[in-house]
C-alpha positions as CSV (number, residue, x, y, z in Angstrom):
1,X,10.3,15.3,-5.1
2,X,12.0,18.6,-4.3
3,X,15.4,19.2,-5.9
4,X,18.4,19.9,-3.6
5,X,18.4,23.5,-4.8
6,X,14.7,23.9,-4.0
7,X,15.2,22.4,-0.5
8,X,18.0,24.9,0.2
9,X,15.9,27.8,-1.0
10,X,12.6,26.9,0.6
11,X,11.7,27.7,4.1
12,X,9.7,25.2,6.1
13,X,8.1,25.6,9.5
14,X,8.0,23.0,12.3
15,X,5.6,23.6,15.2
16,X,6.5,21.9,18.5
17,X,10.1,21.7,17.2
18,X,11.8,21.0,20.5
19,X,9.7,18.0,21.5
20,X,10.6,14.4,20.8
21,X,9.1,14.0,17.4
22,X,9.8,17.7,16.5
23,X,13.5,17.5,17.3
24,X,13.9,14.3,15.2
25,X,12.0,16.1,12.4
26,X,14.3,19.1,12.5
27,X,17.3,16.7,12.4
28,X,15.8,14.8,9.4
29,X,15.1,18.1,7.5
30,X,18.7,19.2,8.1
31,X,20.0,15.8,7.0
32,X,17.9,16.2,3.8
33,X,19.4,19.6,3.0
34,X,16.6,21.8,4.2
35,X,18.7,24.7,5.4
36,X,16.0,27.3,6.2
37,X,13.7,26.2,9.1
38,X,11.4,28.2,11.3
39,X,11.0,26.2,14.5
40,X,8.2,27.1,16.9
41,X,8.5,26.2,20.6
42,X,6.3,26.9,23.6
43,X,7.3,30.2,25.3
44,X,9.9,29.6,27.9
45,X,10.7,26.1,26.9
46,X,14.2,24.9,26.2
47,X,15.2,24.8,22.6
48,X,19.0,24.8,23.0
49,X,19.4,21.2,21.9
50,X,18.1,22.1,18.4
51,X,21.2,24.2,17.8
52,X,23.4,21.1,18.7
53,X,21.9,19.1,15.8
54,X,24.3,18.1,13.0
55,X,24.1,20.8,10.4
56,X,22.3,23.3,12.5
57,X,25.3,25.7,12.7
58,X,25.4,26.0,8.9
59,X,21.6,26.3,8.5
60,X,19.2,29.2,8.8
61,X,17.5,27.7,11.9
62,X,15.2,30.3,13.5
63,X,13.3,29.7,16.8
64,X,10.0,31.3,17.3
65,X,8.4,31.3,20.8
66,X,4.8,30.7,19.9
67,X,1.9,29.2,21.8
68,X,-0.2,27.7,19.0
69,X,-3.2,29.4,20.6
70,X,-1.6,32.7,19.8
71,X,-2.6,33.2,16.1
72,X,-0.3,36.2,15.7
73,X,2.8,34.3,16.9
74,X,1.9,31.4,14.7
75,X,1.5,33.6,11.6
76,X,4.9,35.2,12.2
77,X,6.5,31.7,12.1
78,X,4.6,30.5,9.1
79,X,5.0,33.6,6.9
80,X,7.4,33.0,4.0
81,X,7.2,29.2,4.4
82,X,6.4,26.8,1.5
83,X,5.7,23.9,3.9
84,X,4.5,23.5,7.4
85,X,4.9,20.4,9.7
86,X,2.4,20.8,12.5
87,X,3.6,18.7,15.4
88,X,2.7,20.8,18.4
89,X,0.0,19.3,20.6
90,X,-0.2,18.7,24.3
91,X,0.4,15.1,25.4
92,X,0.4,13.6,28.9
93,X,0.0,10.2,30.5
94,X,-1.6,11.9,33.5
95,X,-5.3,12.7,33.8
96,X,-5.9,16.4,33.0
97,X,-7.7,18.6,35.6
98,X,-9.3,20.6,32.9
99,X,-9.4,18.5,29.7
100,X,-10.9,21.3,27.5
101,X,-8.2,23.9,28.6
102,X,-5.2,21.5,28.8
103,X,-5.7,19.2,25.8
104,X,-8.7,19.9,23.6
105,X,-8.5,23.6,23.0
106,X,-4.7,23.7,22.2
107,X,-5.1,20.7,19.9
108,X,-8.1,21.9,18.0
109,X,-7.7,25.7,17.9
110,X,-3.9,25.3,17.6
111,X,-4.4,23.3,14.4
112,X,-6.8,25.8,13.0
113,X,-4.5,28.7,13.7
114,X,-1.7,26.9,11.8
115,X,-4.0,26.1,8.9
116,X,-5.3,29.7,8.8
117,X,-1.8,31.0,8.6
118,X,-0.9,28.4,5.9
119,X,-3.9,29.6,3.9
120,X,-3.0,33.3,4.3
121,X,0.6,32.8,3.2
122,X,0.0,30.3,0.4
123,X,1.8,27.4,1.9
124,X,2.1,24.5,-0.5
125,X,1.3,21.7,1.9
126,X,0.7,21.1,5.6
127,X,1.7,17.8,7.1
128,X,-0.4,17.4,10.3
129,X,1.0,15.0,12.9
130,X,-2.1,13.3,14.1
131,X,-1.9,10.0,16.1
132,X,-3.1,6.4,16.3
133,X,-5.2,8.0,19.0
134,X,-7.4,9.4,16.2
135,X,-7.8,5.8,14.9
136,X,-8.2,3.9,18.2
137,X,-10.0,3.1,20.4
138,X,-12.9,2.2,18.2
139,X,-14.9,-0.8,19.7
140,X,-17.2,-0.8,16.8
141,X,-14.4,-1.9,14.5
142,X,-14.7,-5.6,14.8
143,X,-13.1,-8.6,13.0
144,X,-10.9,-6.5,10.7
145,X,-7.5,-4.9,10.7
146,X,-7.3,-1.3,11.8
147,X,-6.4,1.1,8.9
148,X,-6.7,4.7,8.0
149,X,-10.5,4.5,7.5
150,X,-11.1,4.0,11.3
151,X,-11.9,6.9,13.5
152,X,-11.7,6.9,17.3
153,X,-15.1,6.6,19.0
154,X,-15.4,10.0,20.8
155,X,-18.3,9.0,23.0
156,X,-16.5,5.9,24.1
157,X,-13.5,7.9,25.1
158,X,-15.5,10.6,26.8
159,X,-17.3,8.1,28.9
160,X,-14.0,6.7,30.1
161,X,-12.4,10.1,30.4
162,X,-9.7,9.3,27.8
163,X,-9.2,12.9,26.8
164,X,-6.0,12.7,24.7
165,X,-7.7,10.6,22.0
166,X,-10.6,13.1,22.1
167,X,-8.2,16.0,21.5
168,X,-6.4,14.4,18.6
169,X,-9.5,13.2,16.9
170,X,-11.3,16.5,17.2
171,X,-8.1,18.3,16.0
172,X,-7.8,16.1,12.9
173,X,-11.5,16.4,12.0
174,X,-11.2,20.2,12.3
175,X,-8.2,20.1,10.0
176,X,-10.0,18.1,7.3
177,X,-13.0,20.4,7.5
178,X,-10.8,23.5,7.1
179,X,-8.8,22.0,4.3
180,X,-11.9,21.1,2.3
181,X,-13.5,24.5,2.9
182,X,-10.5,26.6,2.1
183,X,-8.5,24.4,-0.4
184,X,-5.5,23.9,1.8
185,X,-3.3,20.9,0.9
186,X,-3.3,18.8,4.1
187,X,-1.8,15.3,4.6
188,X,-2.0,13.6,8.0
189,X,0.3,11.1,9.6
190,X,-0.7,8.8,12.5
191,X,2.3,7.6,14.4
192,X,2.0,4.7,16.8
193,X,4.0,4.8,20.1
194,X,7.3,6.5,19.1
195,X,10.6,5.1,20.4
196,X,14.2,6.1,19.9
197,X,17.0,8.2,21.4
198,X,15.9,11.2,23.3
199,X,17.5,14.4,22.0
200,X,15.3,16.7,24.1
201,X,16.2,17.3,27.8
202,X,12.9,15.8,29.3
203,X,11.2,12.5,29.2
204,X,8.3,12.4,26.7
205,X,5.1,10.5,27.1
206,X,5.8,7.8,24.4
207,X,9.2,6.8,25.7
208,X,7.7,6.9,29.3
209,X,5.6,3.9,28.2
210,X,8.7,1.9,27.7
211,X,10.3,3.3,30.8
212,X,7.4,2.3,33.0
213,X,7.2,-1.1,31.4
214,X,10.9,-1.7,32.3
215,X,10.1,-0.7,35.9
216,X,7.3,-3.3,36.2
217,X,4.2,-1.4,35.3
218,X,1.1,-3.5,34.7
219,X,-0.7,-0.9,32.6
220,X,-2.0,-2.7,29.5
221,X,-2.1,0.6,27.5
222,X,-5.6,-0.7,26.4
223,X,-6.7,2.7,25.1
224,X,-3.5,4.0,23.6
225,X,-1.8,1.1,21.8
226,X,-1.7,-0.2,18.3
227,X,2.0,-0.8,17.9
228,X,5.4,0.9,18.1
229,X,7.5,2.8,15.6
230,X,11.0,4.2,15.6
231,X,10.8,8.0,15.8
232,X,13.4,8.4,13.1
233,X,11.0,6.6,10.7
234,X,8.2,8.9,11.7
235,X,10.4,11.9,10.8
236,X,11.4,10.3,7.5
237,X,7.7,9.7,6.8
238,X,6.8,13.3,7.5
239,X,9.4,14.6,5.0
240,X,8.3,12.0,2.5
241,X,4.7,13.1,2.8
242,X,5.7,16.7,2.2
243,X,7.8,15.9,-0.8
244,X,5.6,13.3,-2.5
245,X,3.1,15.0,-4.9
246,X,0.9,11.9,-4.8
247,X,0.5,11.9,-1.1
248,X,-3.0,12.6,0.2
249,X,-5.3,11.7,3.1
250,X,-4.3,9.8,6.2
251,X,-1.2,7.6,6.7
252,X,-0.9,5.2,9.6
253,X,2.8,5.0,10.7
254,X,3.6,1.9,12.7
255,X,5.9,-1.0,12.3
256,X,3.1,-3.5,12.5
257,X,0.0,-3.9,14.6
258,X,0.2,-6.2,17.6
259,X,-0.8,-6.5,21.3
260,X,1.0,-4.5,23.9
261,X,1.5,-7.8,25.7
262,X,3.4,-9.1,22.7
263,X,5.6,-6.0,22.8
264,X,6.3,-6.5,26.5
265,X,7.4,-10.1,25.8
266,X,9.9,-8.8,23.2
267,X,11.2,-6.1,25.6
268,X,11.6,-8.8,28.3
269,X,13.7,-11.0,26.0
270,X,15.9,-8.0,25.0
271,X,16.3,-6.9,28.6
272,X,15.8,-9.8,31.0
273,X,17.5,-7.8,33.8
274,X,14.5,-5.6,34.1
275,X,11.2,-6.6,35.9
276,X,9.0,-6.4,32.8
277,X,5.5,-7.7,33.5
278,X,4.3,-10.7,31.5
279,X,0.6,-10.1,30.5
280,X,-1.9,-12.9,30.4
281,X,-4.5,-12.8,27.6
282,X,-5.2,-9.9,25.2
283,X,-4.1,-6.4,26.3
284,X,-6.1,-4.9,23.4
285,X,-9.2,-7.1,23.2
286,X,-10.0,-8.1,19.6
287,X,-7.0,-6.4,18.1
288,X,-6.0,-8.2,14.9
289,X,-2.2,-8.2,14.2
290,X,-0.9,-7.0,10.9
291,X,2.8,-6.7,9.7
292,X,2.2,-4.2,6.9
293,X,-0.3,-1.9,8.5
294,X,1.5,1.1,7.2
295,X,1.2,-0.1,3.6
296,X,0.3,3.4,2.3
297,X,3.6,4.8,3.6
298,X,5.5,1.7,2.4
299,X,4.0,2.2,-1.1
300,X,5.5,5.7,-1.1
301,X,8.9,4.2,-0.4
302,X,9.3,4.3,3.4
303,X,11.3,1.4,4.8
304,X,10.8,0.7,8.5
305,X,13.6,0.1,11.0
306,X,13.1,-3.0,13.2
307,X,11.3,-2.0,16.4
308,X,13.9,-4.0,18.5
309,X,16.5,-1.5,17.3
310,X,14.4,1.4,18.6
311,X,13.8,-0.4,21.9
312,X,17.6,-0.8,22.4
313,X,18.3,2.8,21.5
314,X,15.6,4.1,23.8
315,X,16.8,2.0,26.7
316,X,20.4,3.2,26.3
317,X,19.1,6.8,26.0
318,X,17.0,6.4,29.1
319,X,20.0,5.1,31.0
320,X,22.3,7.8,29.8
321,X,19.9,10.6,30.8
322,X,19.1,9.0,34.2
323,X,15.4,8.5,33.4
324,X,15.2,4.9,34.5
325,X,14.0,5.0,38.1
326,X,12.6,8.5,37.8
327,X,9.1,9.8,37.3
328,X,8.0,11.3,34.0
329,X,8.4,15.0,33.4
330,X,5.2,16.8,32.5
331,X,7.1,19.2,30.2
């Protein structure tokens, strides 16, 4: 573990810092006495909410406008950093017009640009934010609980035009190949559907899953669901993986594995005033439930918050921001 003095002296970089996970990560770093943070944001996007975070005014929080496809801009943000948290990656619930340009290239080449900069400047560790979408769907994984050894079936996804899982899987595989070839210390975290208060100004894709469920959506989330996780736990896990010398490999981050239909049932009981659809049968065919699916993270000391708490917080946040009854932003 890094000492408090080391945290204050070390600079870390967060890519995609103004997104849902990125903002929570910056908040968590500040809460943990990291006072020198390089935050990258997509050029022209709003980052003002980062400076409203507790502790931001007293910290050395620097915002870099950097498209991850711009290797020079990425290098400027990473230079001088001891750690990098690579969060930036395009995510949308809508079908892309050009999957290669909109999703795959930014995910894969963006990751490689970050890792190349990390190698050049001697970064101690890179925590790559992958996704459960690099673990599922995998129809060949039968009769056993999903864990970190599962990889998404690329051909299965391509045949069904599920391009987000393709982008996350290819990006992570590229990261491991680069790390092995160049000796860069990489750890990957795989969050499930992230829920919690929205600190960014727009509606993100994972919270939109709950928003749409509350509005009566019958989408089973068949290809994108393994479970849910409070976003604040994801941020805590990212910092834990950076600080833990023993951390290595892949880490599933979910408060259990269960059917989306079971999640919908829980949401309906918490908020009976909303027209939540009740699903018949399995929404994720063959998915085996597991309470301690994130055992590797739990063994490092992570304690998960009840998902029900995150659902309540998300709903209150959606109400406060006026997102219930509105369409998802594509920001």
